[in-house]
One Martini backbone bead per residue (centre of mass of N, CA, C, O) as a GRO file, in nm:
protein
  397
    1MET     BB    1   8.206  10.393  10.945
    2PRO     BB    2   8.542  10.415  10.975
    3GLY     BB    3   8.635  10.131  10.884
    4ILE     BB    4   8.483  10.129  10.611
    5ARG     BB    5   8.601  10.389  10.494
    6ALA     BB    6   8.892  10.288  10.501
    7ALA     BB    7   8.847  10.044  10.319
    8ARG     BB    8   8.754  10.199  10.068
    9ALA     BB    9   9.007  10.371  10.039
   10ALA     BB   10   9.202  10.125  10.015
   11GLY     BB   11   9.063  10.024   9.734
   12ARG     BB   12   9.192  10.249   9.599
   13PRO     BB   13   9.381  10.361   9.372
   14GLY     BB   14   9.677  10.486   9.537
   15GLY     BB   15   9.537  10.434   9.856
   16ALA     BB   16   9.678  10.160   9.934
   17PRO     BB   17   9.760   9.983  10.181
   18ARG     BB   18   9.920   9.748  10.322
   19LEU     BB   19   9.816   9.411  10.396
   20TYR     BB   20   9.946   9.274  10.667
   21ALA     BB   21   9.725   9.079  10.764
   22LEU     BB   22   9.748   8.887  10.523
   23ASP     BB   23  10.034   8.796  10.585
   24GLY     BB   24   9.961   8.674  10.860
   25ILE     BB   25   9.760   8.464  10.753
   26ARG     BB   26   9.951   8.313  10.563
   27ILE     BB   27  10.172   8.222  10.768
   28THR     BB   28   9.979   8.073  10.951
   29ALA     BB   29   9.875   7.868  10.744
   30ALA     BB   30  10.153   7.748  10.679
   31LEU     BB   31  10.228   7.648  10.969
   32VAL     BB   32   9.987   7.450  11.002
   33VAL     BB   33  10.072   7.271  10.769
   34VAL     BB   34  10.344   7.193  10.882
   35LEU     BB   35  10.231   7.064  11.140
   36TYR     BB   36  10.072   6.844  10.999
   37HIS     BB   37  10.316   6.702  10.853
   38TYR     BB   38  10.504   6.666  11.122
   39VAL     BB   39  10.261   6.569  11.338
   40GLY     BB   40   9.992   6.455  11.213
   41LEU     BB   41  10.191   6.274  11.085
   42ASN     BB   42  10.384   5.958  11.080
   43THR     BB   43  10.605   5.944  10.858
   44ALA     BB   44  10.870   6.066  10.996
   45TRP     BB   45  10.863   5.868  11.273
   46GLY     BB   46  10.725   5.564  11.253
   47ARG     BB   47  10.499   5.669  11.455
   48ASN     BB   48  10.287   5.770  11.677
   49THR     BB   49  10.258   6.111  11.764
   50SER     BB   50  10.106   6.078  12.041
   51GLU     BB   51  10.378   5.979  12.183
   52ILE     BB   52  10.546   6.250  12.126
   53PHE     BB   53  10.283   6.475  12.085
   54PRO     BB   54  10.019   6.487  12.283
   55ALA     BB   55   9.949   6.807  12.280
   56LEU     BB   56   9.989   6.875  11.960
   57ARG     BB   57   9.828   6.675  11.775
   58PRO     BB   58   9.527   6.773  11.791
   59PHE     BB   59   9.603   7.030  11.623
   60ALA     BB   60   9.758   6.907  11.377
   61LEU     BB   61   9.518   6.744  11.245
   62PHE     BB   62   9.398   7.051  11.138
   63GLY     BB   63   9.621   7.186  10.943
   64TRP     BB   64   9.495   7.145  10.651
   65LEU     BB   65   9.311   7.413  10.670
   66GLY     BB   66   9.516   7.613  10.549
   67VAL     BB   67   9.424   7.575  10.255
   68GLU     BB   68   9.145   7.706  10.276
   69ILE     BB   69   9.261   7.982  10.353
   70PHE     BB   70   9.425   8.027  10.100
   71PHE     BB   71   9.176   8.040   9.908
   72ILE     BB   72   9.056   8.296  10.023
   73VAL     BB   73   9.300   8.477   9.976
   74SER     BB   74   9.312   8.433   9.670
   75GLY     BB   75   9.043   8.559   9.595
   76PHE     BB   76   9.113   8.838   9.706
   77VAL     BB   77   9.388   8.899   9.560
   78ILE     BB   78   9.306   8.857   9.264
   79CYS     BB   79   9.083   9.067   9.256
   80MET     BB   80   9.274   9.303   9.336
   81SER     BB   81   9.508   9.266   9.103
   82VAL     BB   82   9.311   9.289   8.826
   83TRP     BB   83   9.240   9.573   8.836
   84GLY     BB   84   9.280   9.710   8.517
   85ARG     BB   85   9.350   9.451   8.359
   86THR     BB   86   9.470   9.233   8.144
   87VAL     BB   87   9.525   8.920   8.041
   88GLY     BB   88   9.825   8.959   8.002
   89ASP     BB   89   9.886   9.078   8.277
   90PHE     BB   90   9.781   8.838   8.439
   91ALA     BB   91   9.974   8.624   8.324
   92VAL     BB   92  10.238   8.759   8.402
   93SER     BB   93  10.194   8.775   8.711
   94ARG     BB   94  10.155   8.468   8.763
   95VAL     BB   95  10.404   8.340   8.634
   96SER     BB   96  10.624   8.522   8.776
   97ARG     BB   97  10.528   8.438   9.066
   98LEU     BB   98  10.530   8.110   9.061
   99PHE     BB   99  10.785   7.969   8.907
  100PRO     BB  100  11.063   8.021   9.037
  101ALA     BB  101  11.001   7.876   9.311
  102TYR     BB  102  10.893   7.614   9.191
  103TRP     BB  103  11.142   7.512   9.046
  104THR     BB  104  11.311   7.500   9.300
  105GLY     BB  105  11.132   7.300   9.457
  106VAL     BB  106  11.150   7.063   9.261
  107ILE     BB  107  11.458   7.028   9.259
  108LEU     BB  108  11.505   6.996   9.566
  109THR     BB  109  11.312   6.761   9.613
  110ALA     BB  110  11.427   6.559   9.409
  111ALA     BB  111  11.715   6.557   9.528
  112THR     BB  112  11.639   6.457   9.811
  113LEU     BB  113  11.493   6.188   9.719
  114TRP     BB  114  11.748   6.080   9.579
  115ALA     BB  115  11.953   6.095   9.826
  116LEU     BB  116  11.685   6.021  10.034
  117PRO     BB  117  11.510   5.717   9.980
  118GLU     BB  118  11.352   5.640  10.280
  119VAL     BB  119  11.057   5.757  10.200
  120ALA     BB  120  10.831   5.599  10.016
  121LYS     BB  121  10.571   5.787  10.036
  122LEU     BB  122  10.718   6.037   9.875
  123ARG     BB  123  10.710   5.877   9.593
  124HIS     BB  124  10.503   6.035   9.357
  125PHE     BB  125  10.713   5.959   9.143
  126ASP     BB  126  10.866   5.759   8.896
  127ASP     BB  127  11.056   5.970   8.741
  128TRP     BB  128  11.235   6.213   8.572
  129ASN     BB  129  11.007   6.275   8.377
  130ALA     BB  130  10.815   6.377   8.600
  131VAL     BB  131  10.983   6.621   8.676
  132LEU     BB  132  10.951   6.768   8.407
  133VAL     BB  133  10.643   6.793   8.424
  134ASN     BB  134  10.639   6.950   8.696
  135LEU     BB  135  10.759   7.219   8.577
  136THR     BB  136  10.464   7.302   8.455
  137MET     BB  137  10.216   7.238   8.670
  138LEU     BB  138  10.039   6.997   8.490
  139GLN     BB  139  10.027   6.708   8.624
  140GLY     BB  140   9.723   6.699   8.719
  141GLY     BB  141   9.615   6.675   8.403
  142VAL     BB  142   9.816   6.406   8.308
  143GLY     BB  143   9.874   6.187   8.547
  144VAL     BB  144  10.110   6.295   8.720
  145GLY     BB  145  10.304   6.291   8.972
  146HIS     BB  146  10.401   6.446   9.253
  147VAL     BB  147  10.685   6.539   9.397
  148ASP     BB  148  10.485   6.697   9.584
  149HIS     BB  149  10.183   6.661   9.729
  150SER     BB  150  10.123   6.975   9.783
  151TYR     BB  151  10.088   7.054   9.465
  152TRP     BB  152   9.779   7.022   9.422
  153THR     BB  153   9.699   7.323   9.482
  154LEU     BB  154   9.817   7.455   9.222
  155PHE     BB  155   9.607   7.338   9.023
  156VAL     BB  156   9.369   7.475   9.151
  157GLU     BB  157   9.472   7.762   9.103
  158LEU     BB  158   9.488   7.747   8.794
  159LYS     BB  159   9.183   7.710   8.754
  160PHE     BB  160   9.104   7.977   8.879
  161TYR     BB  161   9.255   8.155   8.677
  162ALA     BB  162   9.103   8.060   8.427
  163LEU     BB  163   8.829   8.159   8.522
  164PHE     BB  164   8.907   8.464   8.585
  165ALA     BB  165   8.992   8.537   8.294
  166LEU     BB  166   8.700   8.582   8.198
  167VAL     BB  167   8.662   8.843   8.353
  168VAL     BB  168   8.896   8.999   8.227
  169MET     BB  169   8.784   8.986   7.935
  170CYS     BB  170   8.508   9.141   8.021
  171GLY     BB  171   8.574   9.288   8.281
  172VAL     BB  172   8.657   9.436   8.585
  173THR     BB  173   8.368   9.433   8.772
  174TYR     BB  174   8.129   9.429   8.993
  175ARG     BB  175   7.922   9.279   8.821
  176ASN     BB  176   8.106   9.050   8.708
  177CYS     BB  177   8.188   8.931   8.983
  178VAL     BB  178   7.904   8.855   9.078
  179LEU     BB  179   7.835   8.674   8.839
  180PHE     BB  180   8.064   8.478   8.881
  181CYS     BB  181   7.977   8.380   9.160
  182GLY     BB  182   7.701   8.270   9.068
  183ILE     BB  183   7.790   8.073   8.844
  184TRP     BB  184   7.989   7.906   9.012
  185THR     BB  185   7.790   7.809   9.221
  186LEU     BB  186   7.607   7.654   9.027
  187ALA     BB  187   7.827   7.466   8.916
  188ALA     BB  188   7.917   7.342   9.193
  189VAL     BB  189   7.631   7.223   9.257
  190ALA     BB  190   7.590   7.058   8.982
  191ALA     BB  191   7.837   6.869   8.936
  192PRO     BB  192   7.766   6.615   9.134
  193THR     BB  193   7.489   6.552   8.945
  194THR     BB  194   7.689   6.486   8.713
  195ASP     BB  195   7.882   6.347   8.418
  196PHE     BB  196   8.039   6.617   8.374
  197ARG     BB  197   8.371   6.637   8.397
  198LEU     BB  198   8.443   6.929   8.316
  199LEU     BB  199   8.271   7.066   8.529
  200HIS     BB  200   8.408   6.939   8.776
  201PHE     BB  201   8.697   7.030   8.714
  202PHE     BB  202   8.627   7.352   8.728
  203ALA     BB  203   8.428   7.388   8.976
  204MET     BB  204   8.526   7.274   9.243
  205PRO     BB  205   8.324   7.213   9.496
  206GLN     BB  206   8.520   7.205   9.752
  207TYR     BB  207   8.671   7.507   9.678
  208ALA     BB  208   8.487   7.737   9.573
  209PRO     BB  209   8.383   7.880   9.837
  210TYR     BB  210   8.656   8.022   9.900
  211PHE     BB  211   8.703   8.192   9.650
  212ILE     BB  212   8.430   8.338   9.648
  213ALA     BB  213   8.454   8.468   9.925
  214GLY     BB  214   8.708   8.634   9.859
  215ILE     BB  215   8.577   8.809   9.644
  216ALA     BB  216   8.353   8.932   9.821
  217PHE     BB  217   8.543   9.062  10.026
  218TYR     BB  218   8.677   9.256   9.825
  219LEU     BB  219   8.420   9.408   9.746
  220MET     BB  220   8.381   9.525  10.024
  221ARG     BB  221   8.645   9.685  10.030
  222ARG     BB  222   8.616   9.855   9.764
  223PHE     BB  223   8.331   9.937   9.852
  224ARG     BB  224   8.077   9.772  10.021
  225PRO     BB  225   7.878   9.641  10.238
  226THR     BB  226   7.628   9.399  10.159
  227MET     BB  227   7.374   9.183  10.149
  228LEU     BB  228   7.474   9.036   9.898
  229LEU     BB  229   7.767   8.974   9.992
  230TRP     BB  230   7.686   8.830  10.253
  231GLY     BB  231   7.525   8.613  10.107
  232ILE     BB  232   7.756   8.486   9.955
  233VAL     BB  233   7.924   8.408  10.201
  234ALA     BB  234   7.711   8.236  10.348
  235VAL     BB  235   7.677   8.023  10.128
  236GLN     BB  236   7.972   7.927  10.124
  237PHE     BB  237   7.991   7.838  10.418
  238LEU     BB  238   7.761   7.625  10.404
  239VAL     BB  239   7.872   7.454  10.170
  240ALA     BB  240   8.147   7.380  10.303
  241GLN     BB  241   8.028   7.184  10.522
  242HIS     BB  242   7.974   6.936  10.333
  243TYR     BB  243   8.312   6.876  10.304
  244VAL     BB  244   8.446   6.812  10.577
  245ARG     BB  245   8.442   6.504  10.604
  246GLY     BB  246   8.593   6.443  10.337
  247ARG     BB  247   8.853   6.599  10.413
  248MET     BB  248   8.922   6.428  10.658
  249GLU     BB  249   8.953   6.157  10.507
  250THR     BB  250   9.177   6.250  10.314
  251ASN     BB  251   9.388   6.348  10.552
  252LEU     BB  252   9.330   6.101  10.787
  253GLY     BB  253   9.137   5.898  10.729
  254ARG     BB  254   8.866   5.715  10.804
  255ASN     BB  255   8.927   5.605  11.086
  256LEU     BB  256   9.010   5.875  11.220
  257ALA     BB  257   8.768   6.049  11.132
  258ASP     BB  258   8.555   5.873  11.292
  259GLN     BB  259   8.688   5.961  11.581
  260LEU     BB  260   8.620   6.251  11.497
  261SER     BB  261   8.520   6.560  11.512
  262THR     BB  262   8.405   6.840  11.311
  263TRP     BB  263   8.413   7.106  11.482
  264PRO     BB  264   8.708   7.206  11.456
  265ALA     BB  265   8.693   7.255  11.151
  266ARG     BB  266   8.457   7.459  11.160
  267VAL     BB  267   8.601   7.667  11.334
  268VAL     BB  268   8.840   7.727  11.146
  269ILE     BB  269   8.671   7.823  10.910
  270ALA     BB  270   8.534   8.055  11.061
  271LEU     BB  271   8.798   8.205  11.131
  272GLY     BB  272   8.880   8.257  10.840
  273PHE     BB  273   8.636   8.427  10.761
  274LEU     BB  274   8.670   8.642  10.987
  275ALA     BB  275   8.951   8.743  10.906
  276ILE     BB  276   8.872   8.844  10.618
  277ALA     BB  277   8.647   9.028  10.714
  278ALA     BB  278   8.832   9.219  10.873
  279VAL     BB  279   8.985   9.312  10.624
  280ALA     BB  280   8.742   9.416  10.457
  281LEU     BB  281   8.654   9.628  10.702
  282GLY     BB  282   8.934   9.746  10.833
  283LEU     BB  283   9.009   9.623  11.130
  284LEU     BB  284   9.339   9.560  11.040
  285ASP     BB  285   9.491   9.832  10.947
  286ARG     BB  286   9.676   9.884  11.209
  287ILE     BB  287   9.848   9.669  11.095
  288GLN     BB  288  10.217   9.768  11.062
  289TRP     BB  289  10.410   9.519  11.037
  290ARG     BB  290  10.684   9.482  10.839
  291TRP     BB  291  10.762   9.178  10.884
  292LEU     BB  292  10.508   9.060  10.737
  293SER     BB  293  10.607   9.090  10.446
  294THR     BB  294  10.822   8.869  10.472
  295ALA     BB  295  10.638   8.644  10.570
  296GLY     BB  296  10.457   8.648  10.315
  297ALA     BB  297  10.687   8.598  10.102
  298ILE     BB  298  10.771   8.298  10.230
  299THR     BB  299  10.520   8.120  10.206
  300TYR     BB  300  10.549   7.986   9.929
  301PRO     BB  301  10.831   7.849   9.955
  302LEU     BB  302  10.756   7.693  10.208
  303TYR     BB  303  10.535   7.519  10.081
  304LEU     BB  304  10.721   7.385   9.857
  305ILE     BB  305  10.957   7.254  10.073
  306HIS     BB  306  10.850   7.123  10.351
  307MET     BB  307  10.752   6.832  10.322
  308SER     BB  308  10.956   6.624  10.194
  309ILE     BB  309  11.212   6.745  10.315
  310GLY     BB  310  11.128   6.754  10.613
  311ILE     BB  311  11.052   6.456  10.650
  312THR     BB  312  11.326   6.342  10.568
  313LEU     BB  313  11.493   6.478  10.792
  314ILE     BB  314  11.347   6.359  11.030
  315HIS     BB  315  11.390   6.063  10.953
  316HIS     BB  316  11.707   6.076  10.948
  317PHE     BB  317  11.727   6.215  11.269
  318ARG     BB  318  11.539   6.064  11.486
  319ASP     BB  319  11.788   5.884  11.630
  320ARG     BB  320  11.977   6.158  11.713
  321VAL     BB  321  11.727   6.345  11.785
  322ASP     BB  322  11.519   6.503  11.957
  323PRO     BB  323  11.203   6.584  11.877
  324ALA     BB  324  11.177   6.886  11.949
  325PRO     BB  325  11.445   6.993  11.823
  326LEU     BB  326  11.392   6.875  11.544
  327LEU     BB  327  11.132   7.023  11.477
  328ALA     BB  328  11.246   7.310  11.514
  329SER     BB  329  11.492   7.296  11.317
  330VAL     BB  330  11.337   7.226  11.059
  331THR     BB  331  11.148   7.467  11.057
  332VAL     BB  332  11.367   7.685  11.057
  333GLY     BB  333  11.512   7.582  10.804
  334MET     BB  334  11.271   7.629  10.612
  335LEU     BB  335  11.254   7.936  10.658
  336ILE     BB  336  11.537   8.003  10.557
  337ALA     BB  337  11.511   7.876  10.277
  338ALA     BB  338  11.273   8.051  10.189
  339TYR     BB  339  11.423   8.321  10.208
  340LEU     BB  340  11.646   8.254  10.003
  341ILE     BB  341  11.458   8.208   9.765
  342HIS     BB  342  11.337   8.488   9.764
  343ARG     BB  343  11.610   8.653   9.732
  344LEU     BB  344  11.777   8.463   9.506
  345VAL     BB  345  11.520   8.395   9.308
  346GLU     BB  346  11.255   8.547   9.295
  347ARG     BB  347  11.339   8.844   9.257
  348PRO     BB  348  11.516   8.818   8.998
  349LEU     BB  349  11.338   8.619   8.818
  350THR     BB  350  11.071   8.767   8.815
  351LYS     BB  351  11.167   9.015   8.659
  352ARG     BB  352  11.271   8.869   8.405
  353LEU     BB  353  11.009   8.720   8.336
  354ARG     BB  354  10.828   8.969   8.318
  355ASP     BB  355  10.981   9.120   8.096
  356GLY     BB  356  10.969   8.894   7.883
  357MET     BB  357  10.657   8.868   7.872
  358ARG     BB  358  10.592   9.159   7.800
  359ALA     BB  359  10.735   9.153   7.530
  360GLY     BB  360  10.561   8.927   7.409
  361ILE     BB  361  10.285   9.069   7.439
  362GLN     BB  362  10.360   9.319   7.274
  363ASP     BB  363  10.415   9.164   7.010
  364ILE     BB  364  10.130   9.061   6.975
  365ARG     BB  365   9.989   9.338   6.963
  366LEU     BB  366  10.153   9.454   6.717
  367ASN     BB  367  10.072   9.171   6.531
  368THR     BB  368   9.758   9.238   6.586
  369PRO     BB  369   9.485   9.298   6.436
  370LEU     BB  370   9.221   9.481   6.456
  371PRO     BB  371   8.915   9.495   6.458
  372ALA     BB  372   8.701   9.685   6.285
  373SER     BB  373   8.543   9.792   6.542
  374ARG     BB  374   8.844   9.888   6.679
  375ALA     BB  375   8.943  10.045   6.460
  376PRO     BB  376   9.065  10.324   6.352
  377ARG     BB  377   8.942  10.584   6.196
  378PRO     BB  378   8.967  10.763   5.934
  379ARG     BB  379   9.045  11.080   5.859
  380VAL     BB  380   8.812  11.325   5.761
  381PRO     BB  381   8.782  11.591   5.596
  382ALA     BB  382   8.632  11.874   5.623
  383GLN     BB  383   8.364  12.016   5.488
  384PRO     BB  384   8.275  12.279   5.333
  385THR     BB  385   8.092  12.544   5.385
  386ASP     BB  386   7.912  12.805   5.277
  387SER     BB  387   8.075  13.010   5.448
  388ASP     BB  388   8.350  12.921   5.330
  389ARG     BB  389   8.288  12.996   5.031
  390ASP     BB  390   8.076  13.257   5.119
  391PRO     BB  391   8.126  13.509   5.275
  392VAL     BB  392   7.922  13.690   5.513
  393PRO     BB  393   7.838  13.957   5.642
  394ALA     BB  394   7.720  14.084   5.902
  395ARG     BB  395   7.442  14.201   6.019
  396GLN     BB  396   7.319  14.504   6.055
  397THR     BB  397   7.144  14.698   6.323
   0.00000   0.00000   0.00000
């Protein structure tokens, strides 16, 4: 099949075109999350948004599923990016990629909530000490509130990176990735049945299916689709269905979730799986729209700044501007701000942070003696042979 051959060629180092389709999926997922926070929730408007956006709200209510799509993309991209890298390389790439925009998002969000503290529900942190803890991205592990509630997904991502670092330590191979998918699946299935909190903490049963499916999809792209890999994806899709109702209750509240059917959520999840499957099979490789690379690049800063800042702005101007123009202007404003963060903060600071971390990793390597089993053996001079000591002319025949 030409599409599969192209996909396998694209998975090889040095021959991989940019996957613009992934950028398109990412920005689409980000925008539906924005729609959920601005229209699906009533927080910004102070009244039921079904009165304001009656046609848009039924779609916006399921915008939280963009997070699940993000997790599939993350599994795909992380598996793709770590091939042939060391743990140090992996740590440098993740820290330098995540933190410059994140620090900016925390500072801007905290400043906005301090200047316009009118939406009480957005004050998820107690004081400025919590803001300092948020700068580490570890607040989810120490019980400190998020400056922006959407940051909870970042701690889930960090746990995924910690788990996948084990694969990097063992060597990123086809076999090790498949074993990782199998072991994580077993852990995620077992975690809800035990009282072992650490297992539940890292196994992340609700979200593991999406990361694991993303890894399997990348293995399809790098090598070829097999019944084993399709089986992994199918199991993850079916397991994910178990948590749909719970995720609806978490995002919409039990009363509203009970009034809605789960099938729209299941359809969105299926579409997400199908979209990444199309990328894995090379079916979307003809999409080469260069503007998508910019759209994909601003996805992360958009996610970081859109919720609390955007809701506060809508709340502040809701009595002065009509709803539709206000919604559009705040959304466009968030996109522009995300682009500025990408160009003015992410690009320069990521390079500096990456260079500094690489120097630190190199210093560790230079000052860490290798184990005896890995240390180079001293070269022993070759012992002279008898012919070296007493050369004998060749026998004449």
